[in-house]
C-alpha positions, 0 to 999 in steps of 0.5 A, a space after each residue: 327606797 325604804 323611806 318611800 315605801 310607807 307613803 306609797 303604802 298609805 296612798 295605795 290604801 287610801 285610794 283603794 279604800 275610797 274605791 271599795 267604799 264607793 263600789 260598796 255603796 252601789 251594790 245593794 246586798 250584804 256584799 256591798 255592805 261588807 265592801 263599804 266597811 272594808 273600804 272605810 277601814 282601808 281608807 282610814 288606815 291609809 289616811 293614818 299612815 299618811 298623817 304619820 308620814 307627814 308628822 315625821 317629815 314636819 318634825 325632821 324639817 323643824 329639827 333641822 331648822 332649829 339646829 341651824 339657828 
């Protein structure tokens, strides 16, 4: 269960950030500007988490292949 928590968090942040960014673009005030900034931050943090999870899975898979050979 613990292995699934990090990718799920990254995916939620990624989607939430994209949604906040798009909502912020459609609001023409300071609130919209702040929503866009917060959305960008959430999006990139979620994308970074997904990248880290992907690299961990790739390294663990390549490590298993090298041990078998």
